[in-house]
N, C-alpha and C positions, 0 to 999 in steps of 0.2 A: 572618060569624062573630059570635056573640053577644059584646056588649061585657062587659068585666069591671066589675062594679058595685062602686063605691068608697065606703067610709065614711071621712071625715076626722076625726081625733082631735086637737083643738087648733087654734086659730085666730089664733095670733101668727105664728110662722114657718110655721105651716100654711097661711097664705095663699100662700106660695111654691109649696107642693105642690098646692094647689088650682088655681092657674094652670097648673102643670105637667100636671095630669090633663086640663085643658080643651084643652090643645095636642096631647094624644095620642088618636088616633081609636079606639084599641083599648080605651080605658077610659071609663067614665061615672061622674061623681060623683053620688052619690044622697042622702047624708046627712052630718050633722055630729053629732059627740059633743062636748059642752062643758059648762061650768058654767052656761051660760045667760046670758052677758054680753050686754050690748047690742050689742057688735061681732058676736058670733056670730049673734044674731038678725038683724042687718042683712045679714050675708053669706048666711044661710039664705034670707031674703026676696029678696035680689037674684038669687040663682041658682035659686030655687024648689026648695030642699032640705029635707028632713025634718030637724028639729032635735031631737036626743035629749039629755036631761040625765040620764038614768038608763040605766046600761049594761045593766041587767037587761032592758029592753024591746027590745034589739037581737037580731035573729035571723039565723041564717045563710041563711035562705030569701031574705033581703032583700040581703045583701052577700056579695061574693066575697073582697074585700080590704079591709083596714083600714090606713090610713097613720097611724101613731102618732107625732105630732109634739108630744109632750109630754115634759117633762124626765124622764129616767130616774132610778132610785133613787140612782145614784152622785153626782148633783148635786141630790139632794133632792126629786125629783118622783115622780109616780105612774105614770109611762109604762110601767113594767115590769108593775105590777099590771093596768093597762088591757090591755096586750098579752096578758098570760097569760089574762085572762078571755075575750078575743075568740078566742084560739087554742082555748080549751077549748070554745068554742061552735061550733067548725068553720070559722072565718073566717082566712084567710091574713093575715099581718101583715108590713109593712115598717115598721122603726122608725128614727127618725132618731138618729144617733150623739149623744153617746157612750153605750154600754151596757157595764157591767162584764162581764168574762169569765164570771163565775159566773152572772150573771143571764142573759146571752146563751145560755149552755149550757142552763140550765133551760127557757128559751123554745123553743130548738131541739129539745130532747128532747120537750117538749109538742106542738110542731108535728108531729114524726114520729109520736108516738102518736096524734094526731087527724087525720093524713093531710092536712095543710095546709102551705103554704109559709111560711117565716119567714127574713128577713134583716135586716141592719143596714146602713143607708145611710150612708156616710162623706161624702157629698155632693160635696165639693170636686173629687175626681177626675172627676166628670161634667160639670164646667163646660167650655165650649168651649176656653178657654185651655189647661186641663189636658189635654184630649183631643188638641188640636194638638201640645202639648209631648210627650206620650207617643208619639204617632204618629211624630214626628220622630226621637225617641230610638230607636225600634224600627227606623227606617230606617238610622240611623247604626250601630246595633249589628250589622247584617248585614255591615258592611264593617270595623268596628273595635271595640276594647274600650273600655269606660268607664275612664277614669283616676281620677276622683274625683267625689264629689257633695258639694256645699256647699248648705246650706239654712237658712232662717229661718222662724220662726212665732211665734205668741203662744200662751201656756198654754191658753186656752180651745179652740183648734183643733189641739192637739198630736196627737190621734188621727188626724184625717184627713191631717195633715202626714206623720206616719209611714207612713200608707198610700201616700202619694204616693212617698216614698223607697223603700219595699219594692217597689212596682210597678216602679220603674226597676230595682231590683236583681234583680227576679223572684223574690222570696221573702223570707221573714223569717229563717229559720235556714239556716245558723248565723250567729249574731251575737256580737260581743264588744265590750263597752264598756270603753275603756281609762280606768281610774280615775286614772291618773297624768296624763292629758291633759284634765282638767276644770277649767274657769275659771269662777268665780262671782264676780259682782258683786252690788251690792244690787238690780239690775234684770234681771240677764241670766245665763243659764247657757250656756256653750259646751262641747260635749264631742265626742270623736272615737269613732266606732263603725264597726267593720268588719261589714258586712252582706253575706253571701253572697260574701265575698272583696273587696268594694269598700269602700274608705275613705270615710267620710262625716263631714263636720264640720258638726255641727248647732248652731244658735244659737236658744235658746228665750227669748223676752222674757217676764219676770215671774217671780214666786214663787208658792208654793202658799197663801199667806195670802189669805183670801177677798177682802180689800179690793184686793189686787194683781191677783187673777184678773179682777175686774170692771173693772179700770182698765189692763189690759195688752194690749188688742187694737190695738196700733199697726200691725200687719200680719197678714195671714192666712197665705198659703203662698207663699214666694219660694224659687226654687232655681236653681242653676247646675250643670249636668253638663259635666264636662271630658272631651273626646276629643282624640286626637292632631291632628285636623283642626281643632278649634276649641271653642269654648264655646257650649252651648245654654242659654239663660237664660229662666226664667219669672220676670218681674220682680214679678209679683203675680198672683193669680188673677183680679183685676179690672184687670189691666194689659196686658202685652204678652208675646209669645213672640219671642225674638230669637236668631238664630244669628250669632255673631261668629267668623269663621275665624281660624285661627292667623295672627298678623300677618306682613305683608310687611315685613320690617325696612327702615326708611327709608334706612339707610346702604348696604344691598345695592342698593337701587333706584338711589341716586345714583351709586355706584361703577360699575354696569352701564352707566349711561347710556341704557338703554332698558328697557322693561318685560319681566319674565319672565312669560310668559303663565300658567304654572302657579301662580305666586304672586299674580298680579294679579287677585284675586277681589273680588267686592263686599264691602266692608268690614263691613256690617251688613245682614243679611238679615231682614226683618221678616215673621214668619209669621202672627201674630195680633195685632190691635191694638184695644184697648178705649179708647184715648186719646180725649179729647173727650166721652166719655160720662158723664153725671152718674150718681151711685149709684141714684137712683131709676129711671132708664132700665134700668140693669143688673138691678135687683131686679124690675122689671116684665116684662122680656123674657128676658135671659140666664140668670138664676138659675132661673126656672121651666123654661126649656129643659133645664137639667141634670136636673131631676125627670123631664121627658118622656123624656130619653135613658135614664135609669135604669130607668124603667118599660118601655121598649121592650126593653132588655137582659134583663129579668126576666120578660117576658110568657109565654114558653113554659113556664117553671117554675111560674109562678102558675097557668096554666091546668091544668098537669098535677098541680098540688098536690103537688110534690115537692120536699123539701129537698135541698140540695147539701151533702154532707158535707165535701167539699174546700173549699167556700166558708167553711163554718163553722170548719174546722181553720185556715184562713188567718187568719180574724178572731181566733180564740183566740191565734194567734201575734202578731198585732198588739198585742192586749191585754197580753200578757206583756212585749213590748218597751216598750209604753207605760208599764207599771208600773215596769219596771227604770229607765227614763229618769226618771219622776216621782219615784222614791225618791232620785235623786241631785240633784234640784232643791232648792236651799236654801229653808227655811221661815223665813227671816229676817224 
């Protein structure tokens, strides 16, 4: 089968995408669109890629898919303008988050009109730790209901964090934010949200002041999902996935004088473990693997040049919740 020819737009975080494409045999990186920095020239020379500095010279005959890893309009970049131009040329686009709901809707409509594929990649759910975490949740949900979800993130990665939570809840709507249960400090906002009937306590580090946003990434995505049988924890997307069963109370064990086989379980089950790995190792291997996973997941739709309306409706829902949470975060 013919490989999907890829144009990479952006060479900072775009390097993660480049490595992800190289890991996926269904795709072939062919060119780079950048401002012409020394780094982009170096990357183009290293991988033997065509370097474009003018979007007008790009043609659909040369590329099937563009990976737009440039800041979108909501965070002061030109990612949306680039994405729209490429879509109008007849090139499918995958855009790195975050993208404002209105901008995503405009790009989706343009993709439908031009018979190409468009989606927003929230990235973090595709990391190995997240995939192991969600797989175990689905296994547990076949036997029992979720009691609650607790989670923490930093402001810059709030959107993918909400995506993680909503994937656990299997949807965005209905959701209710309890304004009587919002706690704000100078550095953190804690709120209680009921999503699809599940109570979620979310802790968001940072405020919406620009200086705080740039200095608030103390953690990415961390979660605990409580079941009757125990707690499933994602310590961090760069950390571990751990299942801790409901405790075997020590007094019960001591009174019984012998072990109760039903309660005498492994106290901590380690399902995925990145401990001992340096950030550079994770960024060189595990993070590109997340891009590879996402591309594999979307390959059929990209080849068919078919937009998924349910996928975009879900993203619109995420953006609505993202906005409602953001509106409640202090601007102190």
